[in-house]
C-alpha positions as CSV (number, residue, x, y, z in Angstrom):
1,M,0.0,0.0,0.0
2,Q,2.9,2.4,0.7
3,S,4.0,4.2,-2.5
4,P,7.7,5.1,-3.1
5,Q,8.8,8.7,-2.9
6,Q,9.3,10.0,-6.5
7,P,10.9,13.3,-7.5
8,N,8.3,16.0,-7.7
9,P,9.0,19.7,-8.5
10,E,5.8,20.7,-6.7
11,R,6.9,19.0,-3.4
12,L,7.2,21.4,-0.6
13,I,8.3,19.3,2.3
14,S,9.8,15.8,2.6
15,L,10.5,13.9,5.8
16,N,13.2,11.3,5.5
17,A,13.4,8.6,8.2
18,V,12.4,11.2,10.9
19,G,12.3,9.9,14.4
20,K,11.8,11.2,18.0
21,S,12.2,9.4,21.3
22,Y,11.6,10.4,24.9
23,S,13.6,8.7,27.6
24,G,14.4,5.9,25.2
25,A,10.8,5.3,24.1
26,W,10.3,6.0,20.4
27,V,7.1,8.0,19.7
28,L,8.1,8.5,16.0
29,K,10.3,6.2,14.0
30,D,11.6,6.3,10.4
31,A,8.7,8.6,9.3
32,T,9.1,9.1,5.5
33,F,6.6,10.9,3.3
34,S,6.1,14.2,1.5
35,V,3.6,17.0,1.1
36,S,3.2,18.9,-2.2
37,R,1.8,22.3,-3.0
38,G,-1.9,22.2,-3.8
39,E,-2.4,19.0,-1.9
40,I,-4.4,18.0,1.2
41,V,-2.7,15.1,3.0
42,A,-4.8,13.4,5.8
43,L,-2.6,12.3,8.6
44,V,-4.4,9.6,10.5
45,G,-3.8,7.1,13.3
46,E,-5.0,6.2,16.8
47,N,-4.2,8.3,19.8
48,G,-0.5,7.9,20.6
49,A,0.4,7.0,17.0
50,G,2.8,10.0,16.7
51,K,0.6,12.6,14.8
52,S,1.1,15.4,17.3
53,T,4.8,14.8,17.5
54,L,5.1,15.0,13.8
55,K,3.1,18.2,13.7
56,N,5.3,19.7,16.3
57,I,8.4,18.8,14.4
58,L,7.1,20.5,11.3
59,C,6.2,23.6,13.4
60,G,9.7,23.8,14.9
61,L,8.4,23.1,18.4
62,V,10.2,19.7,18.7
63,A,13.6,18.7,17.4
64,P,13.8,15.2,15.8
65,D,16.5,12.8,17.0
66,T,17.0,11.1,13.6
67,G,16.4,11.8,10.0
68,T,16.2,15.0,7.9
69,L,13.6,17.4,6.5
70,V,13.8,18.8,3.0
71,V,12.0,22.1,2.3
72,D,12.1,23.4,-1.2
73,G,15.2,21.4,-1.8
74,K,17.1,22.6,1.3
75,D,18.1,20.0,4.0
76,Y,17.3,20.7,7.6
77,A,18.3,18.5,10.6
78,R,15.5,20.3,12.4
79,L,13.2,23.3,11.9
80,T,13.1,26.1,14.5
81,P,10.0,28.1,15.1
82,H,11.7,30.9,13.2
83,D,12.4,28.6,10.3
84,A,8.7,27.4,10.2
85,R,7.4,31.0,10.3
86,S,9.9,32.1,7.5
87,I,8.8,29.1,5.4
88,G,5.2,30.1,6.0
89,I,4.1,27.1,8.0
90,A,1.2,27.6,10.4
91,A,-0.7,25.2,12.6
92,I,-4.1,25.1,14.2
93,H,-3.6,23.2,17.4
94,Q,-6.2,21.3,19.4
95,E,-5.7,23.5,22.4
96,L,-6.9,27.1,21.9
97,S,-4.3,29.8,22.4
98,L,-6.7,32.8,22.5
99,F,-6.8,35.5,25.2
100,P,-10.5,35.7,26.3
101,N,-10.2,39.3,27.6
102,L,-8.8,40.6,24.3
103,S,-10.7,41.3,21.1
104,I,-10.9,39.0,18.1
105,A,-8.7,41.4,16.1
106,E,-6.1,41.6,18.9
107,N,-6.0,37.8,19.1
108,V,-5.7,37.3,15.4
109,H,-2.7,39.7,15.3
110,M,-1.1,38.5,18.5
111,G,2.4,37.2,17.8
112,V,1.8,36.7,14.1
113,G,3.7,39.0,11.9
114,G,3.4,42.0,14.1
115,L,0.8,44.7,14.5
116,P,-0.1,47.4,11.8
117,L,1.4,50.7,13.0
118,S,0.7,54.3,12.1
119,F,3.0,57.0,13.4
120,G,4.4,54.5,15.9
121,L,1.0,53.6,17.3
122,I,-1.2,50.6,16.7
123,N,-3.5,51.2,13.7
124,R,-6.6,49.6,15.1
125,A,-8.7,50.5,12.0
126,A,-6.3,48.6,9.8
127,M,-6.2,45.7,12.3
128,A,-10.0,45.5,12.4
129,K,-10.2,45.6,8.5
130,E,-7.7,42.8,8.0
131,T,-9.4,40.7,10.7
132,S,-12.8,41.3,9.1
133,D,-11.5,40.1,5.7
134,L,-10.2,36.9,7.3
135,L,-13.4,36.3,9.2
136,R,-15.5,36.5,6.1
137,E,-14.0,33.2,5.0
138,F,-15.7,31.5,7.9
139,F,-18.9,33.3,9.0
140,E,-22.0,34.1,6.9
141,S,-22.4,37.2,9.1
142,P,-18.9,38.3,10.0
143,L,-18.3,38.9,13.6
144,D,-17.4,42.4,14.9
145,P,-13.5,42.2,15.1
146,N,-13.6,44.4,18.2
147,L,-15.8,41.8,20.1
148,P,-14.0,40.2,23.1
149,V,-13.3,36.5,22.6
150,E,-14.9,35.6,25.9
151,R,-18.3,36.4,24.4
152,L,-17.9,33.8,21.6
153,S,-19.1,30.3,21.6
154,L,-16.5,27.5,21.6
155,G,-17.1,26.8,17.9
156,E,-16.6,30.5,17.0
157,R,-13.4,30.6,19.0
158,Q,-12.1,27.6,17.1
159,L,-12.8,29.5,13.8
160,V,-11.0,32.6,15.1
161,E,-8.0,30.3,15.9
162,V,-8.1,29.1,12.3
163,A,-8.2,32.7,11.1
164,K,-5.2,33.6,13.3
165,A,-3.2,30.7,11.8
166,L,-4.1,31.6,8.3
167,R,-2.7,35.1,8.8
168,G,0.8,33.6,9.4
169,A,0.6,30.9,6.7
170,S,1.9,31.4,3.2
171,T,2.9,27.8,2.1
172,M,1.5,25.2,4.5
173,V,-1.3,24.8,7.0
174,I,-1.5,22.0,9.5
175,L,-5.0,21.4,10.9
176,D,-5.0,19.3,14.1
177,E,-8.6,18.0,14.8
178,P,-10.0,21.4,13.7
179,T,-13.7,20.3,13.7
180,T,-14.2,18.8,17.1
181,S,-15.9,21.9,18.5
182,L,-17.7,23.0,15.2
183,S,-21.3,22.7,14.2
184,L,-22.2,21.2,10.8
185,P,-22.5,24.6,9.1
186,E,-19.2,25.7,10.6
187,R,-17.6,22.5,9.4
188,R,-18.8,23.0,5.8
189,R,-17.3,26.5,5.8
190,L,-14.0,25.2,7.1
191,F,-13.9,22.5,4.3
192,D,-14.6,25.3,1.7
193,V,-11.6,27.3,3.1
194,A,-9.4,24.2,3.0
195,R,-10.3,23.7,-0.7
196,R,-9.7,27.3,-1.5
197,L,-6.3,27.1,0.1
198,R,-5.5,24.0,-1.9
199,A,-6.5,25.8,-5.1
200,K,-4.1,28.7,-4.2
201,G,-1.2,26.3,-4.0
202,Y,-1.0,25.7,-0.2
203,A,0.1,22.4,1.1
204,L,-2.3,21.1,3.9
205,I,-1.9,18.4,6.5
206,Y,-5.2,17.5,8.0
207,I,-5.3,15.5,11.2
208,T,-8.6,13.9,12.1
209,H,-10.4,10.9,13.5
210,F,-13.5,11.5,11.4
211,M,-13.6,9.0,8.5
212,E,-16.1,11.1,6.5
213,E,-13.7,14.1,6.6
214,I,-10.8,12.0,5.3
215,Y,-12.7,10.8,2.3
216,E,-14.3,14.2,1.5
217,L,-11.2,16.3,1.7
218,A,-8.0,14.3,1.3
219,D,-6.0,13.9,-1.9
220,R,-3.7,11.4,-0.1
221,I,-3.7,9.5,3.2
222,V,-0.7,8.8,5.4
223,V,-1.3,6.3,8.2
224,L,0.7,6.2,11.4
225,R,0.7,3.3,13.9
226,D,3.0,3.1,16.9
227,G,5.1,5.9,15.6
228,R,5.7,4.4,12.1
229,V,4.2,5.2,8.7
230,V,2.4,1.9,7.9
231,G,0.5,3.0,4.8
232,M,0.1,5.7,2.1
233,G,-2.3,6.1,-0.8
234,T,-5.2,8.0,-2.3
235,P,-8.7,7.6,-0.9
236,K,-9.5,5.4,-3.9
237,E,-6.6,3.1,-3.1
238,I,-7.4,2.8,0.6
239,D,-11.1,2.1,1.5
240,Q,-12.4,2.6,5.1
241,A,-12.0,-1.1,6.1
242,Q,-8.4,-1.1,4.9
243,L,-7.8,2.2,6.7
244,T,-9.1,0.9,10.0
245,T,-7.0,-2.2,9.6
246,L,-3.9,-0.1,9.0
247,M,-4.6,2.2,12.0
248,V,-5.3,-0.6,14.5
249,G,-3.3,-3.5,13.1
250,R,-6.2,-5.9,13.0
251,E,-9.0,-6.7,10.6
252,L,-12.2,-4.7,11.1
253,A,-14.3,-7.9,11.6
254,E,-12.0,-9.1,14.4
255,L,-12.0,-5.7,16.0
256,D,-15.8,-5.4,15.9
257,A,-16.2,-9.0,17.3
258,N,-13.8,-8.2,20.2
259,L,-15.5,-4.9,20.9
260,A,-19.0,-6.5,20.8
261,S,-17.8,-9.2,23.3
262,E,-16.4,-6.5,25.6
263,R,-19.6,-4.5,25.4
264,D,-21.8,-7.5,26.1
265,A,-19.7,-8.4,29.1
266,A,-19.7,-4.9,30.4
267,A,-23.5,-4.5,29.9
268,S,-24.1,-7.8,31.8
269,N,-21.9,-6.7,34.7
270,A,-23.6,-3.3,34.8
271,K,-27.0,-4.7,35.2
272,S,-26.1,-6.3,38.6
273,A,-23.9,-3.4,39.7
274,P,-25.3,-0.7,42.0
275,V,-26.5,2.6,40.6
276,T,-24.1,5.4,41.4
277,L,-25.9,8.2,39.5
278,R,-29.6,8.6,38.6
279,V,-30.8,11.5,36.6
280,H,-34.6,11.8,36.3
281,E,-36.6,14.3,34.2
282,L,-33.7,16.9,34.1
283,K,-35.1,20.3,32.8
284,D,-34.1,23.9,32.5
285,S,-35.8,27.0,31.3
286,R,-34.3,27.0,27.8
287,L,-32.9,23.7,26.5
288,L,-33.1,20.6,28.6
289,N,-36.5,18.8,28.7
290,G,-36.9,15.5,30.5
291,V,-33.4,14.0,30.4
292,S,-33.3,10.7,32.3
293,F,-30.6,8.0,32.6
294,E,-28.7,5.9,35.2
295,L,-25.1,5.2,35.6
296,H,-24.0,1.9,37.2
297,A,-20.7,1.2,39.0
298,G,-18.0,0.2,36.5
299,E,-20.0,1.5,33.6
300,I,-19.1,4.0,30.9
301,V,-22.1,5.9,29.5
302,G,-21.6,7.9,26.3
303,L,-23.4,11.3,26.1
304,G,-23.6,12.2,22.4
305,G,-25.3,14.8,20.3
306,L,-24.6,17.8,17.9
307,M,-23.2,21.1,19.0
308,G,-25.9,22.9,21.0
309,A,-27.9,19.7,21.8
310,G,-27.3,20.1,25.5
311,R,-24.5,17.7,26.3
312,S,-22.4,20.3,28.3
313,Q,-25.5,21.5,30.1
314,V,-26.4,18.0,31.3
315,A,-22.9,17.4,32.6
316,E,-22.8,20.8,34.3
317,A,-26.3,20.3,35.8
318,I,-25.3,16.9,37.3
319,F,-22.2,18.5,38.9
320,G,-24.2,21.5,40.2
321,L,-22.7,24.1,37.8
322,Y,-25.8,24.6,35.7
323,P,-29.2,25.5,37.1
324,A,-31.8,22.8,36.6
325,I,-35.5,23.2,37.3
326,R,-36.2,19.6,38.2
327,A,-33.8,16.8,38.8
328,S,-33.7,13.7,40.9
329,R,-30.1,12.6,41.1
330,L,-27.2,11.7,43.4
331,S,-25.0,14.5,44.4
332,P,-21.4,14.6,43.1
333,M,-20.1,13.6,46.6
334,E,-22.5,10.7,46.8
335,A,-21.5,9.6,43.3
336,M,-17.8,9.7,44.1
337,R,-18.4,7.6,47.2
């Protein structure tokens, strides 16, 4: 499944046998692949496969212990943060780096290419206009660039983080799980932006666990497992069953059978276990309406739903952080006992 590296004049970055270890444990080993201009590469793998380490190496945040990086034909033993910025590499990390008390415009310009100045003073009008132009890429009704970030939803903050990264990017954008906090319309707008960047000649590395995103956006897939590149190919060459097998190292049918057996055993044990948390007819004045469920000792209950469905409100109400009108439940202290 792994394709050999061929000479390509459009290739922006190549990794050749790149590795990284911590205290003798290799988290990335002999990673070899390339990313070309005008290409979206999906970098996939289970948690701990080495994706974040590889991203941090490309951003200059981590120095590899082995291998080399080739950027526009120039060899590097490592990239520094200055190198990455000079090359035009920007990353959208999972952890937001915004200052809630500052405005959107101030956050977008913070530490990225400096602030627009006029007569030695910050030109806030120019800063607001540049920010508005960036935000139009993501929002149907652009946000006021002078709005404090603390007044934004989590999804809106994530898109501001993307806009901030794009201001510093000129050749490559690395997106690390960028849609985990986005609603479906926000996701669609982010996909449109990714396609426009590709059309402009940007190289993109897209890290995600969502299969549908891989097959909707990616031109090529690179699979990591246990720190090694175990497969490469186009979405046509690697179907979802093959991709899952490459990621976990086992056939999908075997994995499903093992998971089903584990779930059945856990469900059987949970039925006889004592109830540690009981939520009955949980309501509030705006969103929640009759939420009821039980949690047994030794049981994992998944709470799912789209953005805005009330997942966070349920969790916060259970813990006493969100006002509920009616609820019959164990207290957090009782549940922990």
